[in-house]
C-alpha positions as CSV (number, residue, x, y, z in Angstrom):
1,M,-20.1,111.4,162.3
2,Y,-22.6,109.9,164.3
3,A,-23.1,108.5,167.8
4,I,-25.9,106.9,169.8
5,I,-26.8,107.8,173.3
6,E,-28.9,107.2,175.9
7,T,-31.0,109.5,177.8
8,G,-34.8,109.2,179.7
9,G,-34.5,105.2,179.2
10,K,-34.6,105.7,175.4
11,Q,-31.4,105.6,172.6
12,Y,-31.1,108.1,170.1
13,R,-28.7,107.9,167.0
14,V,-27.6,111.8,166.4
15,Q,-25.6,113.6,164.4
16,E,-24.3,117.4,164.6
17,G,-27.0,119.8,163.9
18,D,-29.9,117.6,164.8
19,S,-32.9,118.7,166.7
20,I,-34.3,115.9,168.7
21,R,-37.2,115.4,171.2
22,V,-36.0,113.5,174.4
23,E,-37.8,112.5,177.8
24,K,-37.8,115.7,180.0
25,L,-34.9,117.3,181.4
26,N,-34.8,120.0,184.3
27,F,-32.9,122.2,182.4
28,A,-34.1,126.2,181.1
29,D,-34.2,127.2,177.6
30,G,-30.7,128.1,175.8
31,E,-28.7,126.4,178.4
32,A,-26.0,123.8,177.5
33,I,-26.2,119.8,178.3
34,K,-23.7,117.2,177.8
35,F,-24.7,113.4,177.3
36,D,-22.2,111.4,178.9
37,K,-24.1,107.9,178.2
38,V,-22.9,107.4,174.7
39,L,-22.7,104.1,173.4
40,L,-21.5,104.3,170.2
41,V,-19.4,106.6,168.2
42,A,-18.7,106.4,164.4
43,N,-17.0,108.4,162.0
44,D,-15.5,108.1,158.2
45,S,-13.3,105.1,158.9
46,N,-13.8,104.0,162.3
47,L,-16.5,102.5,164.9
48,N,-15.9,102.9,168.3
49,V,-18.8,100.9,170.6
50,G,-18.8,100.9,174.3
51,K,-19.3,98.1,177.0
52,P,-21.7,99.7,178.0
53,Y,-20.3,103.3,177.2
54,V,-17.8,104.6,175.3
55,D,-14.9,106.1,177.7
56,G,-14.4,110.0,177.2
57,A,-17.1,110.4,174.7
58,V,-19.5,113.3,175.1
59,V,-22.2,114.7,173.1
60,E,-23.0,118.4,173.8
61,A,-26.5,119.9,173.0
62,T,-28.5,123.1,173.8
63,V,-31.9,123.4,174.8
64,E,-34.1,124.8,172.5
65,K,-37.3,124.3,174.3
66,Q,-39.4,122.3,176.9
67,G,-43.1,121.3,175.8
68,K,-45.8,118.5,175.7
69,N,-46.7,116.2,173.0
70,K,-50.1,115.9,171.6
71,K,-53.0,114.7,174.0
72,V,-53.5,111.0,174.0
73,I,-57.0,109.8,174.7
74,I,-57.3,106.8,177.0
75,F,-60.8,105.5,177.1
76,K,-62.2,102.5,179.2
77,Y,-65.4,101.3,178.7
78,K,-67.2,97.6,180.1
79,A,-70.4,96.9,177.4
80,K,-73.8,96.5,179.4
81,K,-72.4,98.1,182.5
82,D,-72.8,101.7,182.0
83,Y,-69.3,102.1,182.7
84,R,-67.2,104.9,181.0
85,N,-63.5,106.5,181.9
86,K,-62.6,109.3,179.6
87,K,-58.6,110.6,180.3
88,G,-56.4,112.4,178.2
89,H,-52.8,112.4,178.7
90,R,-49.7,114.8,177.4
91,Q,-46.7,113.4,177.8
92,P,-43.7,116.7,178.5
93,Y,-40.4,116.5,176.4
94,T,-37.6,118.7,175.9
95,Q,-36.3,119.7,172.3
96,V,-32.2,119.8,172.1
97,K,-30.2,120.9,169.5
98,I,-27.0,118.3,169.1
99,E,-23.8,120.9,169.0
100,K,-20.9,118.8,169.0
101,I,-19.7,115.1,169.4
102,V,-16.6,114.5,171.2
103,G,-14.9,110.9,171.0
């Protein structure tokens, strides 16, 4: 059984037991989350597609940790103009473990 959920402006295909990284959510480690924006639920025999979301479908998850991705370097320069600009960015994320798909 799998589902497609929407969170943080992105879509994720999840199964029970999966551990995924989503955009940062304001929850503490070990806290339970319910994703109610479920776009699709599929099991062995049937496929349930929402318009845009599946009614009554919920994906339950637990927060494993909060963290930051690897640093991305942003380097701008203009040739022959002595202009150089170097910046770094680390995008925060929340790692969640999918516990149960209801729907």
